[in-house]
SEGU-558456 format. One line per 3 residues: number of its first residue (from 1); for each residue x, y, z of N, C-alpha, C. Coordinates in Angstrom, 2 decimals, decimal comma. Layout:
// residues N
NUM	X/Y/Z/X/Y/Z/X/Y/Z | ...
***
This chain:
// residues 217
1	-178,68/67,93/165,75/-177,94/67,74/165,06/-176,32/67,47/165,01 | -175,58/68,11/166,21/-174,53/67,83/166,56/-174,46/66,59/167,27 | -175,47/66,30/168,44/-175,43/65,42/169,09/-175,51/64,11/168,12
4	-176,25/63,78/167,11/-176,44/62,79/166,30/-174,97/62,96/165,50 | -174,25/63,99/165,06/-172,98/63,77/164,38/-172,05/63,13/164,87 | -172,07/63,64/166,29/-170,70/63,07/167,41/-171,01/61,51/167,50
7	-172,41/60,98/167,47/-172,44/60,11/168,04/-171,95/59,06/166,86 | -172,55/59,32/165,34/-172,34/58,45/164,41/-170,91/58,62/163,80 | -170,45/59,67/163,70/-168,83/59,57/163,63/-168,27/58,82/164,89
10	-168,24/58,69/166,10/-167,73/58,25/167,10/-168,08/56,80/166,91 | -169,10/56,35/166,62/-169,75/55,26/166,73/-168,82/54,54/165,64 | -168,54/55,16/164,42/-167,77/54,88/163,34/-166,50/54,25/163,60
13	-165,99/55,01/164,61/-164,15/55,07/165,01/-164,54/53,69/166,23 | -165,71/53,67/166,68/-165,45/52,68/167,91/-165,75/51,39/167,61 | -166,39/51,33/166,00/-166,92/49,91/165,75/-165,60/49,64/164,93
16	-165,15/50,31/163,99/-163,68/49,88/163,01/-162,71/49,08/164,05 | -162,21/50,42/165,10/-161,32/50,14/165,78/-161,73/49,19/166,95 | -162,52/48,62/167,40/-162,89/47,78/168,01/-163,08/46,57/168,21
19	-163,53/46,39/166,69/-163,28/45,18/166,07/-161,92/44,33/165,75 | -160,86/45,52/165,23/-159,65/45,19/164,93/-158,90/44,77/166,52 | -159,37/45,66/167,42/-158,92/45,33/168,97/-159,08/44,09/169,16
22	-160,48/43,90/169,29/-161,22/42,45/169,97/-160,71/41,69/168,96 | -160,56/41,58/167,34/-159,72/40,27/167,11/-158,52/40,12/167,26 | -157,81/40,88/167,61/-156,36/41,05/167,98/-155,95/40,60/169,08
25	-157,00/40,59/170,13/-157,25/39,89/171,72/-157,28/38,14/171,56 | -157,80/37,77/170,36/-158,39/36,24/170,04/-156,99/35,63/169,06 | -155,72/36,30/168,60/-155,20/35,34/168,11/-153,60/34,73/168,70
28	-153,19/33,96/167,86/-152,51/33,26/168,82/-151,33/34,03/169,52 | -150,69/35,17/168,73/-149,24/35,96/169,08/-149,78/36,54/170,43 | -148,72/35,83/170,97/-149,27/37,05/172,78/-148,69/38,11/172,69
31	-147,76/38,43/171,69/-147,56/39,78/171,98/-148,46/40,91/171,51 | -149,19/40,48/170,24/-150,62/41,29/169,93/-151,50/41,31/170,89 | -151,78/40,09/171,51/-152,81/40,00/172,32/-152,25/40,94/173,68
34	-151,16/40,89/174,16/-150,69/41,89/174,88/-150,87/43,49/174,82 | -150,48/43,56/173,56/-150,55/45,07/172,97/-152,07/45,62/172,86 | -152,85/44,61/172,53/-154,28/45,38/172,10/-154,94/44,77/173,67
37	-154,42/44,24/175,11/-155,40/44,25/175,93/-154,59/45,17/177,09 | -153,48/45,60/176,99/-153,11/47,28/177,50/-153,79/48,19/176,97 | -154,07/48,43/175,72/-154,69/49,60/174,67/-156,36/49,54/175,88
40	-156,80/48,24/175,85/-158,18/48,68/176,22/-158,22/48,74/177,73 | -157,27/48,30/178,55/-157,25/48,84/180,18/-156,85/49,81/180,19 | -156,00/50,57/179,70/-155,84/52,19/179,61/-156,58/52,87/179,59
43	-157,49/52,78/178,26/-158,65/53,60/177,56/-159,75/53,21/178,59 | -159,92/52,08/178,83/-161,47/52,02/179,40/-161,27/52,12/180,98 | -160,31/52,39/181,64/-160,28/52,57/183,16/-160,38/54,15/183,28
46	-160,09/54,89/182,66/-159,94/56,64/182,74/-161,30/56,75/182,46 | -161,81/57,61/183,73/-163,16/58,49/183,10/-162,84/58,88/181,66 | -164,43/58,89/181,25/-164,39/59,38/179,89/-164,26/61,17/179,95
49	-164,90/61,75/181,02/-164,43/63,16/180,99/-163,46/63,79/181,29 | -162,18/62,60/181,86/-160,90/63,33/181,80/-160,32/63,09/180,44 | -160,16/61,90/180,10/-159,81/61,75/178,52/-160,43/62,81/177,68
52	-161,65/63,12/177,74/-162,52/64,17/177,00/-161,01/65,71/177,05 | -161,27/66,06/178,57/-160,37/67,17/178,91/-158,11/67,13/178,35 | -158,11/65,68/178,73/-156,67/65,41/177,87/-156,60/65,45/176,52
55	-157,61/65,29/175,76/-157,70/65,37/174,33/-157,57/66,64/174,05 | -158,42/67,14/174,51/-158,87/68,51/174,02/-157,82/69,84/174,72 | -157,64/69,61/176,20/-156,43/70,69/176,46/-154,94/70,03/176,76
58	-154,78/69,01/176,99/-153,24/68,83/177,45/-152,67/68,13/176,18 | -153,57/67,32/175,17/-152,64/66,56/174,05/-152,01/67,79/172,98 | -152,49/69,05/172,90/-152,09/70,06/172,01/-150,99/70,55/172,26
61	-150,85/70,57/173,97/-149,34/70,85/174,73/-148,34/70,04/174,75 | -148,72/69,03/174,30/-147,24/68,09/174,47/-146,84/67,61/172,85 | -147,99/67,79/172,05/-147,14/67,71/170,84/-146,53/68,65/170,12
64	-145,32/68,20/169,15/-144,71/69,58/168,30/-145,67/70,75/168,45 | -144,98/71,73/168,28/-145,63/72,84/168,54/-146,62/73,12/167,20 | -146,00/72,93/165,92/-146,80/72,94/164,75/-148,31/71,90/165,03
67	-148,13/71,10/165,44/-149,32/70,25/165,46/-150,08/70,84/166,29 | -149,58/71,09/167,43/-150,57/71,67/168,44/-150,99/72,66/168,08 | -150,67/73,74/167,49/-151,43/74,95/167,17/-152,24/74,35/165,97
70	-151,89/73,51/165,15/-153,19/73,05/164,30/-154,40/72,96/165,14 | -154,05/71,69/166,04/-155,43/71,10/166,66/-156,00/72,46/167,46 | -155,23/73,54/167,98/-155,97/74,28/168,61/-156,55/75,44/167,75
73	-155,81/75,72/166,73/-156,43/76,67/165,74/-156,63/76,96/164,42 | -156,25/75,70/163,58/-156,41/75,73/162,74/-157,32/74,24/162,24 | -157,62/73,54/163,15/-158,27/72,58/162,55/-160,34/72,87/162,62
76	-160,61/72,86/161,52/-162,09/73,31/161,95/-162,75/72,29/162,70 | -163,67/73,28/163,14/-164,98/72,33/164,56/-163,72/71,58/165,49 | -162,29/72,11/165,91/-161,69/71,15/166,86/-162,98/70,61/167,90
79	-163,70/71,38/168,70/-164,21/70,64/169,67/-164,86/69,51/169,11 | -165,56/69,54/168,11/-166,25/68,47/167,73/-165,19/67,02/167,43 | -164,29/67,43/166,51/-163,41/66,47/166,28/-162,89/65,66/167,44
82	-162,36/66,69/168,50/-161,93/65,99/169,98/-162,87/65,12/170,43 | -164,15/65,48/170,68/-165,16/64,86/171,26/-165,23/63,19/170,23 | -165,66/63,49/168,91/-165,83/62,22/168,47/-164,20/61,10/168,75
85	-163,12/61,69/168,38/-162,29/60,89/168,88/-162,15/60,08/170,11 | -162,41/61,00/170,91/-162,30/60,79/172,23/-163,23/59,46/172,64 | -164,88/59,94/172,35/-165,78/58,96/172,16/-165,41/57,73/171,81
88	-165,22/57,85/170,71/-164,64/56,61/169,79/-163,60/55,60/170,18 | -162,60/56,45/170,65/-161,71/55,18/171,21/-162,02/54,37/172,22 | -162,51/55,58/173,53/-163,23/55,25/174,84/-164,11/53,82/174,28
91	-165,26/54,12/173,63/-166,33/52,86/173,06/-165,57/52,07/172,60 | -164,51/52,10/171,55/-163,70/50,93/171,23/-163,25/50,04/171,92 | -162,84/50,69/173,27/-162,53/49,46/174,06/-163,39/48,27/174,39
94	-164,78/48,89/174,59/-165,82/48,28/175,28/-166,11/47,54/174,16 | -166,43/47,83/172,86/-166,98/47,27/171,54/-165,59/45,59/171,40 | -164,36/46,07/172,13/-163,29/45,12/171,67/-163,35/44,00/172,26
97	-164,08/44,28/173,77/-164,28/43,23/174,86/-165,70/42,46/174,11 | -166,65/43,19/173,61/-167,88/42,47/173,03/-167,51/41,41/172,03 | -166,58/41,78/170,95/-166,18/41,22/169,66/-165,36/39,62/170,17
100	-164,25/40,08/171,30/-163,73/39,50/171,70/-164,59/38,36/172,27 | -165,68/38,47/173,30/-166,27/37,25/173,88/-167,27/37,06/172,78 | -167,54/37,50/171,99/-168,58/36,65/170,76/-167,77/35,91/170,01
103	-166,34/36,10/169,95/-165,68/35,00/169,19/-165,15/34,02/170,02 | -164,96/34,20/171,39/-164,95/33,14/172,61/-166,08/32,37/172,14 | -167,23/32,86/172,38/-168,73/32,43/172,39/-168,94/30,99/171,34
106	-167,78/31,08/170,36/-168,13/29,98/169,03/-167,18/29,05/169,71 | -167,48/27,67/169,42/-166,85/26,43/169,65/-165,16/26,67/168,90 | -164,41/26,01/169,63/-162,68/26,23/168,89/-163,29/25,13/167,57
109	-164,33/24,56/167,67/-164,27/23,44/166,45/-164,69/23,93/165,07 | -165,20/25,28/165,33/-165,40/26,03/164,05/-164,13/26,48/163,48 | -163,35/27,46/164,46/-162,51/27,52/163,68/-161,42/26,11/163,22
112	-161,41/25,01/163,98/-160,39/24,09/163,51/-161,10/23,86/162,35 | -162,27/23,13/161,91/-163,18/22,80/160,91/-162,58/24,03/159,63 | -162,80/25,00/159,97/-162,13/26,17/158,75/-160,82/25,77/158,40
115	-159,77/25,67/159,37/-158,70/25,42/158,61/-158,60/24,00/158,43 | -158,87/23,05/158,54/-159,03/21,90/158,26/-159,54/21,81/156,59 | -160,27/22,61/156,68/-161,08/22,96/154,85/-159,88/23,66/154,06
118	-158,95/23,91/154,35/-158,02/24,93/153,81/-158,14/26,19/153,52 | -158,82/26,70/154,59/-158,88/28,66/154,84/-157,37/29,16/155,57 | -156,97/30,20/155,33/-156,00/30,72/155,88/-156,86/30,88/157,38
121	-156,04/31,70/158,25/-156,63/32,07/159,90/-157,24/33,04/159,36 | -156,93/34,20/158,22/-157,63/35,33/158,11/-158,84/35,19/157,42 | -159,06/33,93/156,54/-160,03/33,84/156,10/-160,71/33,07/156,94
124	-160,30/32,34/158,11/-161,57/31,70/159,00/-162,08/32,85/159,78 | -161,38/33,81/159,96/-161,91/35,10/161,04/-163,31/35,52/159,92 | -163,12/35,76/158,76/-163,90/36,87/157,89/-165,05/35,76/157,62
127	-164,90/34,45/157,16/-166,03/33,76/156,35/-166,69/32,85/157,74 | -165,80/32,68/158,94/-166,49/31,70/159,73/-166,72/32,39/161,06 | -165,61/32,94/161,88/-165,96/33,62/163,25/-166,43/34,91/163,20
130	-166,16/35,80/162,27/-166,97/37,09/162,53/-168,30/37,15/162,13 | -168,81/36,74/160,96/-170,25/36,79/160,83/-170,93/36,51/161,73 | -170,22/34,80/162,40/-171,81/34,49/163,29/-171,19/35,29/164,74
133	-170,15/36,15/165,33/-169,98/36,84/166,24/-170,64/38,12/166,25 | -170,60/38,42/165,33/-171,38/39,82/165,05/-173,00/39,88/165,51 | -173,37/38,35/165,11/-174,71/37,82/165,03/-174,82/38,00/166,60
136	-173,92/36,94/167,22/-174,60/36,80/168,85/-174,18/38,21/169,70 | -173,27/39,57/169,08/-173,03/40,16/169,93/-174,34/41,36/169,53 | -174,91/41,37/168,75/-176,03/42,59/168,55/-176,46/43,10/169,27
139	-177,12/42,62/170,48/-177,91/43,26/171,56/-176,62/44,26/172,44 | -175,19/43,46/172,62/-174,47/44,05/173,19/-173,74/45,55/172,12 | -173,88/45,45/171,30/-173,58/45,96/170,45/-174,71/47,64/170,03
142	-175,74/47,14/170,28/-176,75/47,94/170,58/-176,61/49,12/172,13 | -176,70/48,44/173,13/-176,19/48,80/174,13/-175,18/49,80/174,16 | -174,07/49,70/173,57/-173,10/50,35/173,36/-173,04/51,61/172,52
145	-173,85/51,15/171,23/-174,31/52,53/170,59/-175,07/53,48/171,45 | -176,01/53,12/172,23/-176,81/54,19/173,00/-176,10/54,55/174,10 | -175,02/53,93/174,22/-174,17/54,44/175,55/-173,17/55,70/174,80
148	-173,00/55,54/173,65/-172,39/56,47/173,11/-172,87/57,67/172,96 | -174,32/57,92/172,26/-175,47/58,51/171,87/-175,60/59,44/173,56 | -175,79/58,69/174,50/-175,86/59,75/175,71/-174,57/60,44/175,93
151	-173,43/59,57/176,05/-172,17/60,21/176,73/-171,56/61,34/175,67 | -172,75/61,61/174,73/-172,17/62,49/173,51/-172,63/64,23/174,62 | -173,21/63,98/175,53/-173,51/64,86/176,32/-172,28/65,36/176,91
154	-171,29/64,90/177,31/-170,17/65,15/177,95/-169,43/66,18/176,84 | -169,65/66,12/175,49/-168,98/66,99/174,48/-169,06/68,47/174,97 | -170,34/68,80/175,78/-170,50/70,27/176,16/-169,71/70,65/177,01
157	-168,33/69,71/177,85/-167,56/70,21/178,80/-166,25/71,19/177,98 | -166,06/70,84/176,28/-165,06/71,30/175,73/-165,65/72,20/174,81 | -167,01/72,66/174,80/-167,79/73,75/173,90/-168,66/73,25/172,91
160	-169,23/71,68/172,71/-169,56/71,66/171,79/-171,32/71,54/172,08 | -171,48/72,42/171,29/-173,06/72,71/171,79/-174,35/71,50/171,05 | -174,03/70,24/171,90/-174,74/69,31/171,32/-176,25/69,66/171,73
163	-176,94/68,51/172,39/-178,26/68,85/172,80/-178,28/68,81/174,15 | -177,27/68,58/175,15/-177,67/68,87/176,55/-176,83/70,46/176,70 | -175,96/70,92/175,93/-175,06/71,92/175,83/-176,13/72,94/175,47
166	-177,24/72,60/174,25/-177,93/73,53/173,85/-178,88/74,14/174,78 | -179,36/73,04/175,70/-180,53/72,96/176,32/-180,34/73,98/177,11 | -179,01/73,91/177,81/-178,31/74,88/179,07/-178,57/76,22/178,41
169	-178,25/76,30/177,30/-178,01/77,86/176,65/-179,21/78,31/176,69 | -180,39/77,64/176,17/-181,71/78,19/175,84/-182,58/78,06/177,38 | -182,25/77,21/178,11/-182,68/77,71/179,42/-182,57/78,84/180,40
172	-181,16/79,20/180,03/-180,40/80,40/180,52/-180,91/81,58/180,24 | -181,42/81,30/178,86/-182,05/82,57/177,99/-183,25/83,10/178,17 | -184,11/81,48/178,32/-185,62/81,98/178,49/-186,12/81,67/180,14
175	-184,81/81,51/181,01/-185,25/81,35/182,39/-186,58/80,11/182,28 | -186,56/79,02/181,68/-187,37/77,82/181,87/-186,42/76,62/181,51 | -185,96/76,30/182,95/-185,74/75,25/182,61/-185,84/74,17/183,06
178	-187,15/74,16/183,59/-187,89/72,65/183,95/-188,34/72,22/182,31 | -189,07/72,94/181,59/-189,59/72,97/180,06/-188,23/72,33/179,41 | -187,26/73,14/179,17/-186,18/72,95/178,42/-185,63/71,52/178,69
181	-185,21/71,02/179,72/-184,53/69,91/179,90/-185,64/68,43/179,98 | -187,28/68,96/180,43/-188,02/67,93/179,88/-187,94/67,51/178,39 | -187,86/68,65/177,67/-187,71/68,54/176,16/-186,60/67,56/175,81
184	-185,71/67,99/176,55/-184,46/67,28/175,96/-184,19/65,94/176,35 | -184,99/65,53/177,28/-185,61/64,20/178,33/-186,01/63,60/177,02 | -187,25/64,16/176,47/-188,06/63,45/175,54/-187,42/63,15/174,37
187	-186,52/64,09/173,77/-185,59/63,74/172,64/-184,41/62,68/172,76 | -183,87/62,80/174,02/-182,99/61,77/174,58/-183,81/60,04/174,00 | -184,95/60,46/174,42/-186,00/59,31/174,80/-186,55/58,54/173,70
190	-186,90/59,79/172,64/-187,29/59,35/171,28/-186,08/58,49/170,85 | -184,83/58,87/170,48/-184,08/58,52/169,68/-183,67/57,28/170,14 | -183,13/57,31/171,65/-182,95/55,81/171,80/-183,95/54,53/171,89
193	-185,45/54,79/172,09/-186,38/53,78/172,04/-186,40/53,53/170,63 | -186,07/54,55/169,67/-186,31/54,03/168,15/-185,26/53,06/167,85 | -184,17/53,45/168,47/-182,98/52,80/167,72/-183,00/51,07/168,61
196	-183,66/51,07/169,53/-183,91/50,27/170,45/-184,63/49,17/169,43 | -186,08/49,52/169,07/-186,76/49,02/168,32/-186,31/48,67/167,31 | -185,70/49,46/166,42/-184,96/48,74/165,23/-184,03/47,74/165,69
199	-183,06/47,67/166,43/-182,13/46,46/166,91/-183,12/45,52/167,29 | -183,87/45,48/167,88/-184,65/44,56/168,29/-185,00/43,58/167,10 | -185,38/44,27/165,90/-186,28/43,52/164,59/-184,43/43,17/164,24
202	-183,63/43,68/164,08/-182,44/43,29/163,27/-181,90/41,78/164,16 | -181,70/41,98/165,63/-181,58/41,10/166,46/-182,33/39,69/166,13 | -183,52/39,69/165,88/-184,82/38,54/166,03/-184,35/37,93/164,48
205	-183,90/39,02/163,32/-183,30/38,24/162,33/-182,04/37,60/161,93 | -181,37/38,02/162,88/-180,02/37,62/162,78/-179,52/36,72/164,10 | -180,73/36,29/164,98/-180,60/35,38/165,54/-179,98/33,96/165,48
208	-178,83/33,52/166,18/-178,32/32,13/165,76/-178,98/31,19/166,31 | -179,40/30,41/165,47/-180,18/29,17/166,37/-179,05/28,36/167,66 | -179,22/28,25/168,74/-178,51/27,21/169,65/-177,46/28,71/170,49
211	-177,59/29,49/169,46/-176,30/30,46/170,39/-177,27/31,85/171,21 | -178,29/31,92/170,64/-179,16/32,84/171,01/-180,56/32,06/171,54 | -180,80/32,61/172,86/-182,18/32,14/173,00/-183,16/33,17/172,81
214	-184,39/32,16/172,15/-185,53/33,90/171,75/-186,06/34,15/173,11 | -186,14/35,32/173,09/-187,30/36,00/174,21/-188,67/35,02/174,54 | -188,90/34,64/175,51/-190,20/34,13/175,94/-191,22/35,01/175,89
217	-192,47/34,67/175,53/-193,21/35,97/175,41/-194,16/35,69/176,48
***
């Protein structure tokens, strides 16, 4: 349960924030592009486990005391929310690059055509660019969701008893580590294969003719 909750909550952050940052990396404003690019480079290039420790152990010590106490003592399920935010922001940087590449894959002619018909830049993104870009990057987004699901195992390092953490605990109590970790492997595999199967259907139905080539049988 905790693995699924961490993955879904973190994916909500990753997809929402990543979409905003990805769009920001394609706008005309150089300042906005620089800020968005710096955000991506900072959070994408620091190992995830290091970020997990920074969010959980360091952040409460550097913010004002009242906020730090709330993060460490008063926030319900602090380990869970720390893992969610950390995973969400880390994956958001990767999603942002996918969104940027999806928008970049669309010819500039569509952008200019939208502007020529009287649409504002915001409307061009909303009605022309993003609907096509998301359809193009469905396979990449599937990969990122599977990554966030598997990366949730790092939450055990800050005390979240997700699948891997629970497996370790049960294996120590039962003295059956082989059986327990094989079971965990089967559960991870079942979820990832299920998600992959669903997203293949979504990819097939959302394929953009001329931009995504169908698989050869």
